[in-house]
MDAnalysis code that builds the backbone (N, CA, C; Angstrom):
import MDAnalysis as mda
import numpy as np

u = mda.Universe.empty(453, n_residues=151, atom_resindex=np.repeat(np.arange(151), 3), trajectory=True)
u.add_TopologyAttr("name", ["N", "CA", "C"] * 151)
u.add_TopologyAttr("resid", np.arange(1, 152))
u.add_TopologyAttr("resname", ["UNK", "UNK", "UNK", "UNK", "UNK", "UNK", "UNK", "UNK", "UNK", "UNK", "UNK", "UNK", "UNK", "UNK", "UNK", "UNK", "UNK", "UNK", "UNK", "UNK", "UNK", "UNK", "UNK", "UNK", "UNK", "UNK", "UNK", "UNK", "UNK", "UNK", "UNK", "UNK", "UNK", "UNK", "UNK", "UNK", "UNK", "UNK", "UNK", "UNK", "UNK", "UNK", "UNK", "UNK", "UNK", "UNK", "UNK", "UNK", "UNK", "UNK", "UNK", "UNK", "UNK", "UNK", "UNK", "UNK", "UNK", "UNK", "UNK", "UNK", "UNK", "UNK", "UNK", "UNK", "UNK", "UNK", "UNK", "UNK", "UNK", "UNK", "UNK", "UNK", "UNK", "UNK", "UNK", "UNK", "UNK", "UNK", "UNK", "UNK", "UNK", "UNK", "UNK", "UNK", "UNK", "UNK", "UNK", "UNK", "UNK", "UNK", "UNK", "UNK", "UNK", "UNK", "UNK", "UNK", "UNK", "UNK", "UNK", "UNK", "UNK", "UNK", "UNK", "UNK", "UNK", "UNK", "UNK", "UNK", "UNK", "UNK", "UNK", "UNK", "UNK", "UNK", "UNK", "UNK", "UNK", "UNK", "UNK", "UNK", "UNK", "UNK", "UNK", "UNK", "UNK", "UNK", "UNK", "UNK", "UNK", "UNK", "UNK", "UNK", "UNK", "UNK", "UNK", "UNK", "UNK", "UNK", "UNK", "UNK", "UNK", "UNK", "UNK", "UNK", "UNK", "UNK", "UNK", "UNK", "UNK", "UNK", "UNK"])
u.atoms.positions = np.array([
    [-2.578, -1.470, 2.067],
    [-2.141, -2.853, 1.951],
    [-1.415, -3.233, 3.230],
    [-1.745, -4.384, 3.789],
    [-1.115, -4.814, 5.023],
    [0.308, -5.291, 4.751],
    [1.083, -5.362, 5.821],
    [2.466, -5.816, 5.696],
    [2.521, -7.259, 5.225],
    [1.554, -8.083, 5.656],
    [1.503, -9.479, 5.247],
    [1.278, -9.604, 3.737],
    [0.410, -8.755, 3.165],
    [0.158, -8.794, 1.724],
    [1.398, -8.379, 0.944],
    [2.166, -7.456, 1.477],
    [3.374, -6.991, 0.784],
    [4.463, -8.051, 0.756],
    [4.454, -8.971, 1.721],
    [5.506, -9.982, 1.777],
    [5.073, -11.321, 1.180],
    [3.867, -11.394, 0.649],
    [3.422, -12.621, -0.002],
    [4.265, -12.871, -1.249],
    [4.707, -14.113, -1.454],
    [5.442, -14.420, -2.690],
    [4.559, -14.181, -3.906],
    [5.164, -13.636, -4.945],
    [4.449, -13.394, -6.195],
    [5.252, -13.984, -7.352],
    [4.555, -14.714, -8.189],
    [5.159, -15.285, -9.387],
    [4.092, -15.289, -10.463],
    [4.319, -14.527, -11.524],
    [3.316, -14.421, -12.583],
    [3.986, -14.163, -13.925],
    [3.413, -14.742, -14.965],
    [3.825, -14.447, -16.337],
    [3.089, -13.182, -16.753],
    [3.831, -12.132, -17.046],
    [3.199, -10.865, -17.425],
    [3.169, -10.640, -18.926],
    [4.110, -11.207, -19.645],
    [4.151, -11.017, -21.100],
    [4.799, -12.245, -21.718],
    [4.226, -12.703, -22.812],
    [4.752, -13.837, -23.563],
    [4.965, -13.368, -24.991],
    [6.146, -13.624, -25.550],
    [6.419, -13.145, -26.906],
    [7.502, -13.971, -27.581],
    [7.462, -13.948, -28.905],
    [8.513, -14.563, -29.702],
    [9.587, -13.504, -29.895],
    [10.751, -13.761, -29.322],
    [11.834, -12.779, -29.361],
    [12.588, -12.829, -30.693],
    [12.765, -14.038, -31.220],
    [13.506, -14.202, -32.471],
    [12.988, -15.450, -33.162],
    [12.863, -15.371, -34.483],
    [12.384, -16.522, -35.232],
    [12.978, -16.488, -36.637],
    [13.459, -17.641, -37.094],
    [13.931, -17.703, -38.473],
    [13.762, -19.127, -39.001],
    [13.566, -19.200, -40.299],
    [13.400, -20.479, -40.972],
    [14.134, -20.383, -42.298],
    [14.938, -21.396, -42.579],
    [15.750, -21.361, -43.803],
    [15.694, -22.716, -44.502],
    [15.472, -22.672, -45.795],
    [15.587, -23.839, -46.669],
    [16.695, -23.495, -47.662],
    [17.892, -24.097, -47.495],
    [19.028, -23.722, -48.341],
    [18.840, -23.948, -49.836],
    [18.021, -24.927, -50.223],
    [17.841, -25.164, -51.662],
    [16.614, -26.005, -51.942],
    [16.043, -25.844, -53.123],
    [14.809, -26.562, -53.453],
    [15.003, -28.055, -53.726],
    [16.248, -28.504, -53.921],
    [16.495, -29.912, -54.223],
    [16.000, -30.829, -53.109],
    [15.858, -30.312, -51.905],
    [15.383, -31.125, -50.786],
    [13.976, -31.663, -51.046],
    [13.182, -30.943, -51.827],
    [11.802, -31.345, -52.095],
    [11.693, -32.447, -53.150],
    [12.813, -32.776, -53.803],
    [12.789, -33.805, -54.846],
    [13.286, -35.156, -54.344],
    [13.634, -35.230, -53.058],
    [14.203, -36.461, -52.497],
    [13.216, -37.101, -51.520],
    [13.417, -38.392, -51.310],
    [12.602, -39.091, -50.319],
    [12.891, -38.498, -48.947],
    [11.859, -38.300, -48.150],
    [12.000, -37.607, -46.866],
    [12.298, -38.599, -45.749],
    [13.562, -38.664, -45.347],
    [14.014, -39.467, -44.215],
    [15.029, -38.632, -43.451],
    [14.553, -37.638, -42.711],
    [15.460, -36.668, -42.100],
    [16.184, -37.176, -40.860],
    [17.334, -36.591, -40.641],
    [18.067, -36.715, -39.382],
    [17.973, -35.341, -38.738],
    [17.513, -35.302, -37.487],
    [17.325, -34.029, -36.807],
    [18.432, -33.793, -35.791],
    [18.927, -32.571, -35.766],
    [19.865, -32.118, -34.754],
    [19.149, -30.998, -34.003],
    [18.869, -31.213, -32.717],
    [18.097, -30.257, -31.923],
    [18.968, -29.746, -30.790],
    [19.075, -28.416, -30.696],
    [19.855, -27.774, -29.647],
    [18.924, -26.832, -28.889],
    [18.732, -27.085, -27.596],
    [17.822, -26.307, -26.766],
    [18.599, -25.677, -25.620],
    [18.317, -24.404, -25.353],
    [18.964, -23.723, -24.225],
    [18.004, -22.714, -23.621],
    [18.294, -22.331, -22.394],
    [17.476, -21.305, -21.740],
    [18.396, -20.276, -21.103],
    [17.839, -19.079, -20.904],
    [18.586, -18.015, -20.244],
    [17.607, -17.138, -19.487],
    [18.141, -16.408, -18.526],
    [17.318, -15.491, -17.737],
    [18.108, -14.211, -17.505],
    [17.410, -13.104, -17.561],
    [18.033, -11.798, -17.360],
    [17.135, -10.958, -16.458],
    [17.746, -10.355, -15.451],
    [16.993, -9.493, -14.538],
    [16.738, -8.158, -15.233],
    [15.473, -7.749, -15.282],
    [15.090, -6.486, -15.920],
    [15.063, -5.363, -14.890],
    [14.464, -5.639, -13.746],
    [14.395, -4.704, -12.624],
    [14.270, -5.547, -11.358],
    [14.120, -4.951, -10.192],
    [14.112, -5.761, -8.960],
    [13.046, -6.855, -8.895],
    [11.963, -6.738, -9.633],
    [10.900, -7.744, -9.531],
    [10.565, -8.426, -10.857],
    [11.278, -8.118, -11.931],
    [10.963, -8.700, -13.241],
    [12.190, -9.355, -13.873],
    [11.935, -10.511, -14.484],
    [12.971, -11.244, -15.195],
    [12.461, -11.602, -16.577],
    [13.360, -11.520, -17.569],
    [13.053, -12.051, -18.887],
    [13.682, -13.439, -18.950],
    [12.862, -14.437, -19.211],
    [13.344, -15.803, -19.372],
    [13.124, -16.179, -20.830],
    [14.156, -16.733, -21.457],
    [14.089, -17.107, -22.870],
    [14.436, -18.577, -23.036],
    [13.709, -19.208, -23.920],
    [13.947, -20.593, -24.283],
    [14.217, -20.599, -25.782],
    [15.394, -21.096, -26.164],
    [15.814, -21.062, -27.567],
    [16.032, -22.479, -28.074],
    [15.542, -22.722, -29.296],
    [15.796, -24.003, -29.936],
    [16.267, -23.746, -31.365],
    [17.253, -24.530, -31.772],
    [17.700, -24.547, -33.171],
    [17.566, -25.995, -33.630],
    [16.784, -26.175, -34.688],
    [16.582, -27.506, -35.256],
    [17.143, -27.497, -36.669],
    [18.056, -28.421, -36.936],
    [18.581, -28.580, -38.294],
    [18.177, -29.974, -38.764],
    [17.474, -30.007, -39.881],
    [17.077, -31.277, -40.483],
    [17.966, -31.543, -41.682],
    [18.610, -32.694, -41.673],
    [19.437, -33.114, -42.800],
    [18.751, -34.291, -43.478],
    [18.765, -34.272, -44.794],
    [18.150, -35.338, -45.570],
    [19.114, -35.742, -46.673],
    [19.472, -37.013, -46.688],
    [20.429, -37.534, -47.667],
    [21.708, -36.694, -47.702],
    [22.209, -36.352, -46.527],
    [23.476, -35.642, -46.410],
    [23.428, -34.152, -46.674],
    [22.257, -33.598, -46.949],
    [22.137, -32.155, -47.207],
    [21.199, -31.523, -46.190],
    [21.448, -30.258, -45.896],
    [20.565, -29.538, -44.987],
    [19.237, -29.292, -45.690],
    [18.165, -29.792, -45.074],
    [16.820, -29.589, -45.624],
    [16.246, -28.264, -45.128],
    [16.356, -28.059, -43.807],
    [15.908, -26.790, -43.244],
    [16.575, -26.554, -41.901],
    [16.571, -25.281, -41.511],
    [17.030, -24.864, -40.189],
    [15.954, -23.942, -39.636],
    [15.479, -24.265, -38.456],
    [14.517, -23.396, -37.782],
    [15.146, -22.974, -36.444],
    [15.054, -21.685, -36.157],
    [15.654, -21.094, -34.963],
    [14.589, -20.214, -34.312],
    [14.165, -20.596, -33.105],
    [13.111, -19.858, -32.412],
    [13.546, -19.564, -30.986],
    [13.343, -18.312, -30.568],
    [13.532, -17.931, -29.168],
    [12.192, -17.439, -28.654],
    [11.641, -18.171, -27.697],
    [10.378, -17.812, -27.056],
    [10.722, -17.216, -25.696],
    [10.179, -16.042, -25.411],
    [10.516, -15.357, -24.170],
    [9.267, -14.983, -23.388],
    [9.505, -14.727, -22.122],
    [8.440, -14.259, -21.256],
    [9.010, -13.317, -20.223],
    [8.187, -12.368, -19.811],
    [8.558, -11.493, -18.702],
    [7.781, -11.984, -17.491],
    [8.513, -12.342, -16.460],
    [7.924, -12.900, -15.250],
    [8.101, -11.941, -14.082],
    [7.013, -11.736, -13.348],
    [7.054, -11.003, -12.085],
    [7.452, -12.012, -11.025],
    [8.549, -11.747, -10.357],
    [9.033, -12.636, -9.300],
    [9.408, -11.736, -8.125],
    [8.605, -11.810, -7.061],
    [8.802, -10.918, -5.924],
    [8.581, -11.688, -4.629],
    [9.389, -11.373, -3.642],
    [9.310, -11.995, -2.312],
    [9.477, -13.512, -2.370],
    [10.322, -13.954, -3.275],
    [10.650, -15.378, -3.398],
    [12.008, -15.583, -2.722],
    [12.114, -16.665, -1.974],
    [13.384, -16.963, -1.304],
    [14.503, -17.032, -2.339],
    [15.610, -16.420, -2.020],
    [16.742, -16.318, -2.960],
    [17.232, -17.687, -3.435],
    [17.192, -18.692, -2.555],
    [17.661, -20.028, -2.950],
    [16.696, -20.739, -3.893],
    [15.463, -20.259, -4.037],
    [14.485, -20.833, -4.970],
    [14.585, -20.218, -6.370],
    [15.214, -19.057, -6.454],
    [15.269, -18.323, -7.715],
    [15.911, -19.120, -8.861],
    [17.046, -19.798, -8.652],
    [17.617, -20.562, -9.769],
    [16.650, -21.621, -10.311],
    [15.928, -22.305, -9.430],
    [14.954, -23.301, -9.888],
    [13.831, -22.641, -10.685],
    [13.313, -21.544, -10.190],
    [12.210, -20.859, -10.877],
    [12.646, -20.418, -12.272],
    [13.837, -19.806, -12.361],
    [14.324, -19.306, -13.646],
    [14.815, -20.426, -14.571],
    [15.320, -21.509, -13.994],
    [15.906, -22.576, -14.801],
    [14.999, -23.745, -15.109],
    [13.870, -23.879, -14.397],
    [12.973, -25.010, -14.634],
    [11.505, -24.585, -14.726],
    [11.028, -23.858, -13.736],
    [9.610, -23.494, -13.707],
    [9.215, -22.628, -14.908],
    [9.951, -21.549, -15.133],
    [9.630, -20.656, -16.257],
    [9.800, -21.338, -17.620],
    [10.888, -22.090, -17.857],
    [10.992, -22.817, -19.127],
    [9.840, -23.806, -19.355],
    [9.342, -24.423, -18.281],
    [8.178, -25.309, -18.409],
    [6.972, -24.556, -18.946],
    [6.804, -23.316, -18.545],
    [5.691, -22.499, -19.020],
    [5.905, -22.112, -20.485],
    [7.132, -21.783, -20.864],
    [7.423, -21.309, -22.211],
    [7.426, -22.416, -23.269],
    [7.774, -23.647, -22.874],
    [7.999, -24.714, -23.849],
    [6.821, -24.977, -24.786],
    [5.581, -25.074, -24.309],
    [4.486, -25.342, -25.264],
    [4.368, -24.284, -26.367],
    [4.667, -23.042, -26.048],
    [4.597, -21.972, -27.046],
    [5.752, -22.084, -28.043],
    [6.926, -22.443, -27.543],
    [8.088, -22.684, -28.407],
    [7.805, -23.855, -29.348],
    [7.256, -24.912, -28.802],
    [6.935, -26.116, -29.585],
    [5.952, -25.790, -30.707],
    [4.942, -24.999, -30.396],
    [3.952, -24.608, -31.395],
    [4.577, -23.748, -32.492],
    [5.444, -22.809, -32.105],
    [6.091, -21.936, -33.087],
    [6.965, -22.741, -34.043],
    [7.717, -23.702, -33.521],
    [8.569, -24.544, -34.372],
    [7.705, -25.338, -35.341],
    [6.655, -25.965, -34.846],
    [5.790, -26.760, -35.706],
    [5.158, -25.892, -36.797],
    [4.703, -24.703, -36.440],
    [4.099, -23.801, -37.425],
    [5.085, -23.444, -38.531],
    [6.317, -23.110, -38.146],
    [7.321, -22.722, -39.141],
    [7.627, -23.890, -40.093],
    [7.783, -25.075, -39.537],
    [8.140, -26.241, -40.348],
    [7.007, -26.595, -41.309],
    [5.769, -26.609, -40.822],
    [4.661, -26.976, -41.706],
    [4.403, -25.891, -42.753],
    [4.615, -24.628, -42.410],
    [4.466, -23.561, -43.405],
    [5.575, -23.614, -44.450],
    [6.685, -24.251, -44.091],
    [7.764, -24.460, -45.051],
    [7.511, -25.671, -45.929],
    [6.351, -26.281, -45.812],
    [5.847, -27.434, -46.566],
    [6.563, -28.744, -46.222],
    [7.005, -28.853, -44.973],
    [7.577, -30.096, -44.471],
    [6.564, -30.768, -43.553],
    [6.740, -32.059, -43.287],
    [5.838, -32.742, -42.354],
    [5.916, -32.121, -40.954],
    [4.848, -32.299, -40.233],
    [4.739, -31.762, -38.878],
    [5.959, -32.157, -38.026],
    [6.439, -31.227, -37.207],
    [7.554, -31.483, -36.300],
    [7.145, -31.046, -34.902],
    [6.791, -32.024, -34.071],
    [6.419, -31.731, -32.690],
    [7.578, -32.135, -31.785],
    [8.181, -31.153, -31.153],
    [9.278, -31.434, -30.234],
    [8.774, -32.272, -29.066],
    [9.564, -33.223, -28.657],
    [9.216, -34.081, -27.529],
    [9.187, -33.253, -26.250],
    [8.154, -33.443, -25.428],
    [8.127, -32.703, -24.156],
    [9.390, -32.953, -23.338],
    [9.773, -31.956, -22.582],
    [11.008, -32.007, -21.797],
    [10.673, -31.832, -20.327],
    [11.316, -32.628, -19.497],
    [11.161, -32.499, -18.051],
    [12.247, -31.527, -17.558],
    [11.907, -30.244, -17.514],
    [12.881, -29.233, -17.117],
    [13.294, -29.383, -15.655],
    [12.404, -29.932, -14.814],
    [12.761, -30.168, -13.417],
    [13.912, -31.168, -13.328],
    [13.795, -32.271, -14.066],
    [14.846, -33.291, -14.059],
    [16.132, -32.743, -14.672],
    [16.016, -31.965, -15.750],
    [17.203, -31.365, -16.375],
    [17.906, -30.408, -15.413],
    [17.122, -29.626, -14.690],
    [17.687, -28.687, -13.714],
    [18.464, -29.452, -12.641],
    [17.864, -30.509, -12.106],
    [18.532, -31.326, -11.081],
    [19.813, -31.957, -11.631],
    [19.750, -32.456, -12.866],
    [20.934, -33.071, -13.479],
    [22.048, -32.044, -13.661],
    [21.700, -30.820, -14.054],
    [22.703, -29.758, -14.197],
    [23.329, -29.413, -12.849],
    [22.525, -29.384, -11.789],
    [23.072, -29.129, -10.451],
    [24.061, -30.218, -10.052],
    [23.693, -31.477, -10.315],
    [24.580, -32.589, -9.982],
    [25.881, -32.533, -10.773],
    [25.776, -32.200, -12.068],
    [26.999, -32.078, -12.891],
    [27.891, -30.959, -12.363],
    [27.296, -29.835, -11.987],
    [28.081, -28.711, -11.470],
    [28.746, -29.092, -10.152],
    [28.014, -29.802, -9.286],
    [28.578, -30.213, -8.003],
    [29.710, -31.210, -8.205],
    [29.547, -32.146, -9.131],
    [30.589, -33.121, -9.433],
    [31.830, -32.432, -9.984],
    [31.635, -31.422, -10.827],
    [32.772, -30.671, -11.384],
    [33.533, -29.934, -10.291],
    [32.803, -29.341, -9.367],
    [33.446, -28.621, -8.255],
    [34.216, -29.588, -7.373],
    [33.618, -30.738, -7.089],
    [34.289, -31.745, -6.269],
    [35.516, -32.315, -6.974],
    [35.456, -32.415, -8.297],
    [36.586, -32.919, -9.065],
    [37.763, -31.956, -9.068],
    [37.496, -30.652, -8.930],
    [38.553, -29.652, -8.892],
    [39.186, -29.550, -7.515],
    [38.483, -30.006, -6.485],
    [38.985, -29.890, -5.111],
    [40.054, -30.907, -4.804],
])
């Protein structure tokens, strides 16, 4: 292998898996009421270095549906992937781990949530697509504003 091939940037999804999944319906009374839910959706991402060239990136969502003041269901899904990331500029790594990889994972997370909800005999729940690039930029701006506010 030539030296040029060894220094080529590499970015690849090597494994995709559901790390954690749970679905809860606290009581059957929810099925006897008119369905007009209020949804509370909490989404987060994390990244962990496994070895010098591999990272586990996880996207977690917790959805709580309340109907007529009672919890109808709670679905909690963590979708993860192992990404090969090698010869990438160090300043690009936060973007890759915080926006690029979550963009890849989101459709699988969305499908898992919808499957769990419909198998629980509730109407389809398709999470709205998310612009992780814009969210990443907004988080950078908030962090910079916080640092400037402390100075």
